[in-house]
C-alpha positions, -999 to 999 in steps of 0.1 A, spaced: -688 -377 810 -659 -392 790 -657 -420 815 -693 -427 812 -688 -428 773 -659 -452 777 -682 -476 799 -707 -475 771 -681 -486 746 -671 -515 769 -708 -525 772 -718 -520 733 -712 -556 723 -737 -568 748 -762 -540 737 -756 -551 701 -765 -588 709 -798 -576 727 -805 -557 696 -801 -586 673 -822 -608 695 -849 -583 688 -844 -586 652 -820 -558 644 -792 -565 618 -756 -550 623 -735 -539 593 -699 -531 597 -677 -509 575 -640 -502 575 -634 -470 554 -648 -434 556 -662 -437 520 -691 -458 531 -722 -438 538 -736 -445 572 -768 -429 562 -778 -458 539 -773 -484 566 -793 -464 591 -819 -455 566 -826 -493 560 -832 -498 596 -799 -514 604 -771 -506 629 -739 -491 613 -704 -499 631 -672 -486 618 -649 -515 625 -621 -494 644 -619 -518 674 -598 -549 678 -563 -537 665 -539 -560 684 -506 -581 680 -528 -612 685 -553 -603 658 -525 -594 634 -509 -628 640 -541 -646 632 -545 -623 600 -510 -636 589 -526 -670 582 -546 -653 554 -523 -624 540 -486 -618 541 -469 -609 573 -457 -576 559 -491 -564 545 -512 -537 561 -513 -542 601 -550 -529 600 -562 -553 572 -542 -582 590 -560 -571 623 -594 -570 607 -591 -604 591 -577 -619 624 -605 -606 644 -631 -621 620 -614 -655 623 -611 -652 660 -647 -640 664 -639 -607 681 -667 -593 701 -680 -569 674 -671 -590 643 -690 -621 655 -722 -598 654 -718 -587 618 -749 -595 595 -727 -579 566 -698 -558 558 -692 -529 534 -657 -525 518 -648 -493 499 -623 -505 474 -596 -479 479 -560 -491 487 -547 -526 479 -552 -538 514 -588 -532 513 -592 -548 479 -574 -580 493 -595 -577 525 -629 -581 506 -616 -609 485 -606 -629 516 -637 -621 534 -657 -634 504 -638 -666 504 -632 -675 540 -661 -660 560 -699 -665 560 -707 -630 560 -722 -610 530 -695 -585 516 -708 -553 495 -681 -537 478 -682 -498 467 -658 -487 441 -642 -454 447 -627 -431 421 -592 -419 425 -599 -383 420 -619 -364 445 -616 -328 436 -649 -314 427 -633 -292 400 -613 -319 385 -634 -350 388 -648 -361 355 -685 -366 351 -681 -403 344 -662 -408 377 -690 -391 396 -716 -412 377 -696 -441 385 -696 -435 423 -732 -427 422 -740 -460 406 -719 -477 432 -739 -460 461 -772 -469 445 -761 -506 441 -752 -505 478 -786 -491 485 -802 -519 469 -780 -545 486 -789 -530 521 -826 -530 510 -823 -565 505 -806 -575 536 -830 -554 557 -861 -561 538 -868 -524 542 -871 -497 515 -848 -468 517 -874 -440 509 -863 -405 501 -880 -391 532 -863 -417 554 -830 -410 539 -834 -371 541 -843 -376 578 -813 -399 585 -789 -374 566 -802 -346 587 -797 -366 619 -761 -374 608 -754 -337 600 -764 -328 636 -741 -355 649 -712 -341 627 -718 -304 637 -716 -315 677 -684 -332 671 -670 -302 652 -680 -281 680 -661 -302 705 -631 -302 683 -633 -265 683 -629 -264 722 -596 -282 717 -583 -251 699 -590 -226 726 -563 -213 750 -586 -225 780 -581 -262 774 -615 -272 787 -613 -305 769 -580 -320 754 -576 -333 719 -570 -370 733 -602 -369 749 -620 -356 720 -605 -383 699 -617 -410 724 -651 -394 718 -647 -397 679 -641 -435 682 -670 -439 706 -691 -423 678 -682 -452 653 -695 -480 678 -722 -466 700 -760 -462 691 -759 -429 672 -791 -415 689 -774 -421 723 -741 -408 712 -757 -376 700 -773 -371 735 -739 -376 752 -720 -353 730 -747 -325 731 -745 -327 769 -708 -323 766 -709 -294 743 -735 -276 767 -712 -283 797 -682 -270 781 -701 -239 770 -712 -232 805 -677 -237 819 -661 -212 795 -634 -191 810 -627 -214 842 -602 -239 829 -566 -242 837 -539 -221 824 -521 -230 792 -491 -254 798 -459 -252 781 -457 -286 766 -445 -289 730 -477 -289 708 -481 -315 680 -505 -321 652 -509 -357 639 -516 -370 605 -515 -401 585 -530 -437 584 -562 -451 600 -556 -450 638 -579 -473 656 -594 -474 692 -565 -495 707 -538 -479 685 -526 -458 713 -488 -465 714 -477 -432 698 -502 -411 716 -491 -426 748 -454 -422 741 -458 -384 731 -476 -379 764 -452 -397 785 -421 -380 766 -437 -345 777 -455 -335 744 -490 -329 737 -511 -336 706 -535 -307 699 -550 -314 666 -553 -342 639 -562 -348 603 -569 -383 605 -598 -403 588 -609 -415 623 -607 -381 637 -614 -345 626 -613 -353 588 -643 -377 592 -667 -350 608 -658 -320 587 -684 -321 560 -722 -324 559 -746 -339 532 -764 -313 514 -801 -316 520 -815 -291 494 -813 -313 463 -814 -352 454 -800 -371 484 -778 -394 464 -762 -364 450 -757 -350 486 -742 -382 495 -717 -384 465 -708 -347 473 -701 -354 510 -682 -388 507 -664 -384 472 -656 -347 476 -643 -347 511 -604 -345 520 -590 -372 498 -574 -403 513 -538 -408 503 -547 -435 479 -562 -408 456 -547 -381 437 -550 -344 447 -521 -342 472 -526 -304 474 -560 -308 489 -544 -330 516 -516 -307 521 -539 -276 525 -559 -294 551 -531 -306 571 -514 -271 570 -549 -256 581 -552 -280 610 -518 -275 621 -521 -237 620 -553 -234 636 -541 -258 664 -508 -237 670 -487 -268 664 -448 -266 667 -445 -298 649 -462 -326 629 -462 -363 635 -466 -380 603 -480 -415 614 -481 -443 590 -487 -481 595 -460 -504 580 -467 -514 545 -490 -483 540 -473 -472 509 -501 -447 499 -493 -425 530 -456 -433 533 -449 -423 498 -459 -386 505 -440 -379 535 -413 -358 517 -439 -336 503 -454 -329 535 -421 -323 553 -411 -297 528 -445 -278 526 -450 -276 565 -414 -263 569 -420 -238 542 -457 -227 550 -454 -228 589 -420 -231 597 -424 -264 616 -407 -299 614 -423 -333 607 -414 -365 625 -421 -398 605 -433 -426 628 -437 -459 608 -451 -485 631 -476 -515 636 -495 -529 666 -467 -548 680 -448 -535 711 -415 -546 696 -406 -511 684 -417 -491 714 -380 -484 724 -369 -470 691 -402 -451 686 -398 -437 721 -364 -425 714 -374 -407 680 -402 -389 698 -380 -378 728 -355 -365 702 -380 -346 682 -396 -330 715 -360 -319 726 -353 -304 693 -388 -283 695 -379 -271 731 -346 -260 719 -360 -240 690 
């Protein structure tokens, strides 16, 4: 089933082209603070731009931004300049103005590429008990403005009924993904974390109805197969947390596996964190969207480090991790600045060490990264 899903991802650009020929519009977004529900409720196709991270795209992006800026931002700009298979199909992009890289990306996009850009400002406080009312009102206003822009692009009104139906559908998708993640935490190992992480990426790219059908079948298959899986292995178990990790960004994951380790849980915005919270349907839908997207586990660009710490500790504990990989893209100061706090907290709360891996999409640092990972795993096996 996972191989079938992988094939669907490969064929997705051609499927999108056919949809566009039939009059559909494709709207891309980068950050998890953009509600897919609004795009879908406007009758358009949402695509999270998690594909295309490569050294070649980074080099092209360096013609627009500094070579020591965020690799993901460089890659996104490079893909647009190079007409990557997904990027060339975009009718618009939505940019959440979070970190400096995202702010710069939307400026360059407006200046150099003939694709509409809809920006969404995001407050820096996400704790529902601390966020000031004016910040909530501000984010609500930003989502309403996005809603209006999407309506103008699609020529279709986003009614309350349509938005509620869409939110209910997306809640179902999220609940199915959470179920798959739960299977990675069992002793029976019916499905690996790496496989579920691939599924997560597929969920950002595929037709969402088709994706829901596929993951529902997977969940049913896993449920019926309970108790017949292989015995637990003795590989060192790791959790991973940090910067955005895209579809092709597998360097660290491959090195861990090749060195004899096993990643068993994550707290990434392209992984478990994205699927963890639903939209409340028992009140005004815009309020439900604000609650779901603003009051999720905050990105490192936001305040409330304690919320991030608690979430990462919980993920590491429930996956029985023996260590944490703190993954950060080079020049991602928002994540890099917190590594010491996470090291101290994980050691104190769970007694597990943390390994900082700071990298980009280039293969140039494979040797040094491999050495760090191998030494870390040897230390865990010696404990």
